[in-house]
N, C-alpha and C positions, 0 to 999 in steps of 0.2 A: 807138224802134220805133213804127211806125204800127199802127193797128188799124181794124177794120171792124165795123159793127153792122148786122144784117139785122132788119127788122121789118115785118110787114104791117099795113095799116090798112083800115078799112071803106070809106073814100072819100078822094079827093084833098084835100078841105078839111081833114080831120083830120090827114092826113100833112103838109100844108103848115104847119099850126098847130104840130105837134110839131117839125118841122124849124126853124121860126123861133124857137121857144122855146130849143132846144138851141144854135142859132147865137148867139142873144142872150146866153146864159149861157156862151158860149165852151167848150162841151163837145164840139162837133163843128166841123169846118172846112167841111164840104160835106154836102149831102144830095141824092142822086140818087133822084128819085121815078119809079118804074117802074110801068107798069100799062096797062091793067087786066090782072089775072091771075085764074085760076080756082084756088081753094083747096079741096082735099078733105082732111078731117081728122076725127079722133075727138074729140068733146066730150061730156063727162059720159056716156060709154059708148055714144054714138050716132054714126053716120056722118053728117057734115054736109058741105055744100058752099056756098061763097059766092064772090061776085065781090069782089076786094080790089085794092088797090094796094100795092106794096112800096116800102120806102125802104132804100137802102144808104147808111148814114152813114159818113163818113170822119173819123177822129180820131187821137189819139196814144194809145199804150198806157198812158201815165202817167195818163190820165183815163178809161180804158175802164170800170172798175168804177163810177165815179161817173156816167158818161154812161149806162150801161145801167140803173143804179138810177133815175136821174132820168127816163129815158124810160119806164120801167115805172110811175113815179108819175103822169106826165102823160098817159099813153096812155088813150084812152076805153074800151078793152076791160077787162073784169073781170080776165082773165088773159092779157095780151098775150104773144105769142111774140117776145121780145127776145133775140137771140143775138149775142154779140160774140166776136171772136177777134183775136189779134195777127197782123199781116201781116209776115212775115219777109223778103219780097223786095220792097223799095220803093226806087226810085232816090233818090239823095241829095237832089236838088232837090225831089222830091215830099215827102219826109220833112221837109225844111226849111220848105216852104210850110205843111204841116200844123202843125208846131210853132209857127211864127210866127203863124198864124191863131188859135191857142188862147191866146196870151199876153194876160193881163188888164191 
């Protein structure tokens, strides 16, 4: 089963660094860097707003927990929003590509 991870970053450079790290460690097969986006959120009881870029990581469900934990470790934010979920509707060829890309 395939999986996705969503995570915002302060800038493209930090998003690219995290993507390359997870690709090198074979925890993700692809990272789509999206941006810029406007984020409005609550942080430490106050309303905040920031310009960010988002990354949608593609991986396999078998490494989802490991990938989200590792992303949380290497992310420059004190408390990054790292959200992963299993994707239950994935064509066979896409699932095979993901699985093959993650083999060590």
